[in-house]
C-alpha positions as a Markdown table, in Angstrom:
| # | Residue | x | y | z |
|---|---|---|---|---|
| 1 | Met | 84.5 | 83.0 | 6.3 |
| 2 | Thr | 81.6 | 83.3 | 8.4 |
| 3 | Phe | 78.6 | 80.9 | 8.2 |
| 4 | Ser | 75.3 | 81.5 | 9.7 |
| 5 | Ile | 73.6 | 79.2 | 12.1 |
| 6 | Arg | 71.1 | 78.4 | 9.6 |
| 7 | Ser | 73.6 | 77.3 | 7.0 |
| 8 | Thr | 75.4 | 75.1 | 9.6 |
| 9 | Leu | 72.2 | 73.2 | 10.5 |
| 10 | Leu | 71.5 | 72.6 | 6.7 |
| 11 | Val | 74.8 | 71.0 | 6.2 |
| 12 | Leu | 74.8 | 68.9 | 9.2 |
| 13 | Thr | 71.4 | 67.5 | 8.1 |
| 14 | Ala | 72.5 | 66.9 | 4.7 |
| 15 | Leu | 75.6 | 64.9 | 5.9 |
| 16 | Ser | 73.2 | 62.7 | 8.4 |
| 17 | Ala | 70.6 | 61.6 | 5.6 |
| 18 | Ser | 73.4 | 60.5 | 3.4 |
| 19 | Gly | 74.5 | 57.7 | 5.8 |
| 20 | Val | 71.1 | 56.3 | 6.8 |
| 21 | Ala | 69.7 | 53.6 | 4.7 |
| 22 | Pro | 66.1 | 53.6 | 4.1 |
| 23 | Ala | 63.7 | 51.4 | 6.4 |
| 24 | Gln | 62.7 | 48.4 | 5.1 |
| 25 | Val | 59.1 | 48.0 | 5.7 |
| 26 | Ala | 57.4 | 44.8 | 5.4 |
| 27 | Pro | 53.9 | 44.7 | 4.5 |
| 28 | Gly | 51.7 | 45.0 | 7.5 |
| 29 | Ser | 54.5 | 45.6 | 10.1 |
| 30 | Glu | 54.3 | 48.5 | 12.5 |
| 31 | Pro | 55.0 | 52.2 | 11.4 |
| 32 | Leu | 58.5 | 53.2 | 12.4 |
| 33 | Leu | 58.8 | 56.1 | 15.0 |
| 34 | Ala | 61.2 | 59.1 | 14.7 |
| 35 | Ser | 64.1 | 59.1 | 17.3 |
| 36 | Glu | 63.0 | 62.5 | 18.3 |
| 37 | Ser | 59.5 | 61.5 | 19.0 |
| 38 | Lys | 58.5 | 61.9 | 22.5 |
| 39 | Glu | 55.4 | 59.7 | 22.3 |
| 40 | Leu | 55.6 | 56.2 | 23.1 |
| 41 | Pro | 53.6 | 53.5 | 21.4 |
| 42 | Ser | 50.5 | 52.5 | 23.2 |
| 43 | Leu | 50.3 | 49.1 | 24.2 |
| 44 | Ile | 47.6 | 47.0 | 22.6 |
| 45 | Val | 46.6 | 44.2 | 24.7 |
| 46 | Pro | 44.3 | 41.9 | 22.8 |
| 47 | Ala | 41.0 | 41.2 | 24.5 |
| 48 | Ile | 40.6 | 37.6 | 25.9 |
| 49 | Leu | 37.7 | 36.0 | 24.6 |
| 50 | Pro | 35.5 | 33.7 | 26.5 |
| 51 | Gln | 35.7 | 30.0 | 25.7 |
| 52 | Ala | 33.4 | 29.4 | 22.8 |
| 53 | Ala | 30.2 | 27.4 | 24.1 |
| 54 | Glu | 29.4 | 24.1 | 22.1 |
| 55 | Pro | 27.5 | 24.9 | 19.0 |
| 56 | Ala | 23.7 | 25.0 | 19.4 |
| 57 | Ile | 22.2 | 22.2 | 17.3 |
| 58 | Ala | 19.1 | 23.2 | 15.5 |
| 59 | Val | 16.3 | 20.8 | 15.6 |
| 60 | Leu | 14.5 | 20.8 | 12.2 |
| 61 | Pro | 11.2 | 19.5 | 11.6 |
| 62 | Val | 11.0 | 16.0 | 10.1 |
| 63 | Asp | 9.7 | 15.8 | 6.8 |
| 64 | Pro | 7.8 | 12.4 | 6.5 |
| 65 | Leu | 8.0 | 12.6 | 2.9 |
| 66 | Ser | 11.7 | 12.8 | 2.6 |
| 67 | Pro | 13.2 | 9.7 | 1.3 |
| 68 | Asn | 16.1 | 9.6 | 3.9 |
| 69 | Val | 13.5 | 9.6 | 6.6 |
| 70 | Pro | 11.7 | 6.2 | 7.5 |
| 71 | Ala | 8.1 | 6.3 | 7.4 |
| 72 | Ala | 6.4 | 6.6 | 10.6 |
| 73 | Glu | 4.6 | 3.5 | 11.9 |
| 74 | Asp | 0.9 | 3.2 | 11.1 |
| 75 | Glu | -0.9 | 4.4 | 14.2 |
| 76 | Thr | -4.0 | 2.6 | 13.3 |
| 77 | Val | -4.5 | -0.6 | 15.5 |
| 78 | Glu | -6.5 | -3.5 | 14.1 |
| 79 | Val | -8.6 | -4.8 | 16.9 |
| 80 | Thr | -8.9 | -8.7 | 16.5 |
| 81 | Ala | -11.8 | -9.8 | 18.7 |
| 82 | Thr | -11.2 | -12.8 | 20.9 |
| 83 | Gly | -13.5 | -15.3 | 22.8 |
| 84 | Asp | -16.5 | -17.1 | 22.0 |
| 85 | Leu | -19.0 | -16.1 | 19.2 |
| 86 | Gln | -21.0 | -13.9 | 21.9 |
| 87 | Ser | -18.1 | -12.0 | 23.0 |
| 88 | Met | -16.6 | -11.5 | 19.4 |
| 89 | Val | -20.3 | -10.1 | 18.6 |
| 90 | Ser | -20.1 | -7.8 | 21.5 |
| 91 | Gln | -16.6 | -6.3 | 20.6 |
| 92 | Leu | -17.3 | -5.9 | 16.9 |
| 93 | Arg | -21.0 | -4.5 | 16.9 |
| 94 | Ser | -21.3 | -1.4 | 14.9 |
| 95 | Ser | -23.8 | 0.5 | 12.7 |
| 96 | Asp | -21.4 | 1.0 | 10.0 |
| 97 | Pro | -19.9 | -1.7 | 8.3 |
| 98 | Gly | -17.2 | 0.1 | 6.8 |
| 99 | Asn | -17.5 | -0.3 | 3.0 |
| 100 | Ala | -19.8 | -1.4 | 0.2 |
| 101 | Glu | -18.7 | -5.0 | 0.2 |
| 102 | Met | -19.2 | -5.3 | 3.8 |
| 103 | Glu | -22.5 | -3.8 | 3.6 |
| 104 | Cys | -23.6 | -6.5 | 1.2 |
| 105 | Leu | -22.5 | -9.2 | 3.6 |
| 106 | Ala | -24.1 | -7.9 | 6.6 |
| 107 | Gly | -27.4 | -7.2 | 4.6 |
| 108 | Ala | -27.7 | -10.6 | 3.6 |
| 109 | Ile | -27.2 | -11.6 | 7.2 |
| 110 | Tyr | -29.6 | -9.3 | 8.4 |
| 111 | Phe | -32.5 | -10.0 | 6.3 |
| 112 | Glu | -31.9 | -13.7 | 5.9 |
| 113 | Ser | -31.4 | -14.7 | 9.6 |
| 114 | Lys | -31.9 | -11.6 | 11.8 |
| 115 | Ser | -34.4 | -13.4 | 13.9 |
| 116 | Glu | -31.7 | -16.8 | 14.1 |
| 117 | Ser | -29.2 | -17.1 | 16.9 |
| 118 | Leu | -25.8 | -15.8 | 16.3 |
| 119 | Lys | -24.6 | -19.2 | 15.2 |
| 120 | Gly | -27.5 | -19.5 | 12.7 |
| 121 | Gln | -26.4 | -15.9 | 11.4 |
| 122 | Leu | -22.7 | -17.0 | 11.2 |
| 123 | Ala | -23.7 | -19.9 | 9.1 |
| 124 | Val | -25.8 | -17.8 | 6.7 |
| 125 | Gly | -22.9 | -15.4 | 6.4 |
| 126 | His | -20.5 | -18.2 | 5.7 |
| 127 | Val | -22.6 | -19.5 | 2.7 |
| 128 | Ile | -22.2 | -16.0 | 1.1 |
| 129 | Ala | -18.3 | -16.2 | 1.8 |
| 130 | Asn | -18.2 | -19.8 | 0.5 |
| 131 | Arg | -19.9 | -18.8 | -2.8 |
| 132 | Thr | -17.1 | -16.0 | -3.2 |
| 133 | Lys | -14.4 | -18.6 | -3.2 |
| 134 | Ser | -16.3 | -21.8 | -5.0 |
| 135 | Gly | -15.7 | -20.4 | -8.6 |
| 136 | Arg | -19.5 | -21.3 | -9.3 |
| 137 | Phe | -20.7 | -17.8 | -8.2 |
| 138 | Pro | -19.3 | -14.3 | -8.4 |
| 139 | Ser | -16.3 | -13.6 | -6.5 |
| 140 | Ser | -17.5 | -10.6 | -4.4 |
| 141 | Tyr | -20.1 | -10.0 | -1.7 |
| 142 | Cys | -22.1 | -7.9 | -3.7 |
| 143 | Gly | -21.9 | -10.0 | -6.6 |
| 144 | Val | -23.3 | -13.0 | -4.6 |
| 145 | Val | -25.9 | -11.1 | -3.1 |
| 146 | Tyr | -27.2 | -9.3 | -5.9 |
| 147 | Gln | -27.0 | -12.2 | -8.3 |
| 148 | Arg | -30.5 | -12.8 | -10.1 |
| 149 | Ser | -33.0 | -15.0 | -8.3 |
| 150 | Gln | -30.9 | -16.0 | -5.6 |
| 151 | Phe | -32.1 | -14.0 | -2.4 |
| 152 | Ser | -35.8 | -13.2 | -2.3 |
| 153 | Phe | -35.2 | -9.8 | -0.1 |
| 154 | Val | -33.2 | -8.3 | -3.1 |
| 155 | Arg | -35.2 | -5.8 | -5.2 |
| 156 | Gly | -33.3 | -5.3 | -8.5 |
| 157 | Arg | -29.9 | -3.9 | -7.2 |
| 158 | Ser | -31.1 | -2.6 | -3.9 |
| 159 | Met | -32.1 | -3.8 | -0.4 |
| 160 | Pro | -35.2 | -2.6 | 1.7 |
| 161 | Asn | -34.5 | 0.0 | 4.2 |
| 162 | Ile | -32.5 | -1.0 | 7.2 |
| 163 | Asn | -32.9 | 0.3 | 11.0 |
| 164 | Arg | -29.3 | 0.8 | 11.5 |
| 165 | Ser | -30.0 | 1.7 | 15.0 |
| 166 | Ser | -31.2 | -1.6 | 16.0 |
| 167 | Met | -29.3 | -4.4 | 18.0 |
| 168 | Gln | -30.4 | -6.8 | 15.1 |
| 169 | Trp | -28.4 | -4.6 | 12.4 |
| 170 | Lys | -25.5 | -4.0 | 14.6 |
| 171 | Asn | -25.3 | -8.0 | 15.3 |
| 172 | Ala | -25.5 | -8.4 | 11.7 |
| 173 | Val | -22.4 | -6.0 | 11.1 |
| 174 | Ala | -20.4 | -7.8 | 13.7 |
| 175 | Val | -21.4 | -11.2 | 12.4 |
| 176 | Ala | -20.1 | -10.2 | 8.7 |
| 177 | Lys | -16.9 | -8.9 | 10.3 |
| 178 | Ile | -16.3 | -12.4 | 12.0 |
| 179 | Val | -17.1 | -14.2 | 8.8 |
| 180 | Asp | -14.8 | -11.8 | 6.6 |
| 181 | Gln | -11.8 | -12.2 | 9.0 |
| 182 | Glu | -12.6 | -15.8 | 9.5 |
| 183 | Leu | -12.5 | -15.5 | 13.2 |
| 184 | Gln | -14.8 | -18.4 | 13.9 |
| 185 | Pro | -15.3 | -21.4 | 11.8 |
| 186 | Ala | -18.2 | -22.1 | 9.8 |
| 187 | Pro | -21.0 | -23.9 | 11.6 |
| 188 | Met | -22.1 | -25.5 | 8.5 |
| 189 | Pro | -18.7 | -26.4 | 6.5 |
| 190 | Lys | -18.8 | -25.8 | 2.8 |
| 191 | Ala | -22.3 | -25.0 | 2.6 |
| 192 | Leu | -23.3 | -23.0 | -0.6 |
| 193 | Phe | -27.1 | -23.1 | -0.1 |
| 194 | Phe | -29.9 | -23.1 | 2.6 |
| 195 | His | -33.4 | -22.7 | 2.7 |
| 196 | Ala | -36.3 | -22.3 | 5.4 |
| 197 | Lys | -37.5 | -25.4 | 7.0 |
| 198 | Arg | -41.0 | -24.5 | 6.2 |
| 199 | Val | -40.6 | -25.1 | 2.7 |
| 200 | Ser | -39.5 | -28.0 | 0.6 |
| 201 | Pro | -37.6 | -27.1 | -2.7 |
| 202 | Gly | -36.5 | -30.6 | -3.6 |
| 203 | Trp | -32.9 | -29.8 | -4.3 |
| 204 | Arg | -30.9 | -32.9 | -5.4 |
| 205 | Leu | -27.8 | -31.5 | -3.3 |
| 206 | Ala | -25.8 | -32.9 | -0.5 |
| 207 | Arg | -27.5 | -31.9 | 2.6 |
| 208 | Val | -24.9 | -30.7 | 5.3 |
| 209 | Gly | -27.2 | -30.1 | 8.2 |
| 210 | Thr | -29.9 | -28.1 | 9.8 |
| 211 | Leu | -29.4 | -25.0 | 12.2 |
| 212 | Gly | -32.4 | -23.2 | 13.5 |
| 213 | Asn | -34.7 | -22.4 | 11.0 |
| 214 | His | -32.5 | -23.2 | 8.1 |
| 215 | Val | -31.3 | -26.4 | 6.1 |
| 216 | Phe | -27.9 | -26.2 | 4.6 |
| 217 | Tyr | -26.6 | -27.9 | 1.6 |
| 218 | Arg | -23.4 | -28.1 | -0.7 |
């Protein structure tokens, strides 16, 4: 019996397929090539990556209000005058007392003793401060200064106008700071009262001493 070439090829192909097991392809494996393929697989060479540099550290702004960040130190520097009284006054002179209480203390020193020596002004300032601590007078500088019938320069709840550019006022401000910070001892210790030497009020008080044009008592 004569077979055509086409029939012969079909028979051979069928016999070959029946003896070959199907490829077991694992997931992700390379695809298989047919044995008759003339193409060779291209060789894929992985690119050599440069060595990773150290990761950059981002510098974030510091939030001073964060509870995990320590508060910055206070940059305000408090200047403490040193030396003798004259030197301290030179360091602390200013036209601005800083607050209402210091304004009252400086005002009393100015109006009661601006023509006195610095030591005399210091003594007057300490009388105001002593009164605030005595328990017999108001506990604030303004309370002492504006207490009724205590200081003749006071008009109700106000003081006369002050020439704030004058050296006398700047000295009074400096003396007030010295008294407030207790940078110098009181020339008339524990004195609570004073009057000008030209008057004689007849007070029955313990006399502390005389300094300049004032007599001091406690």
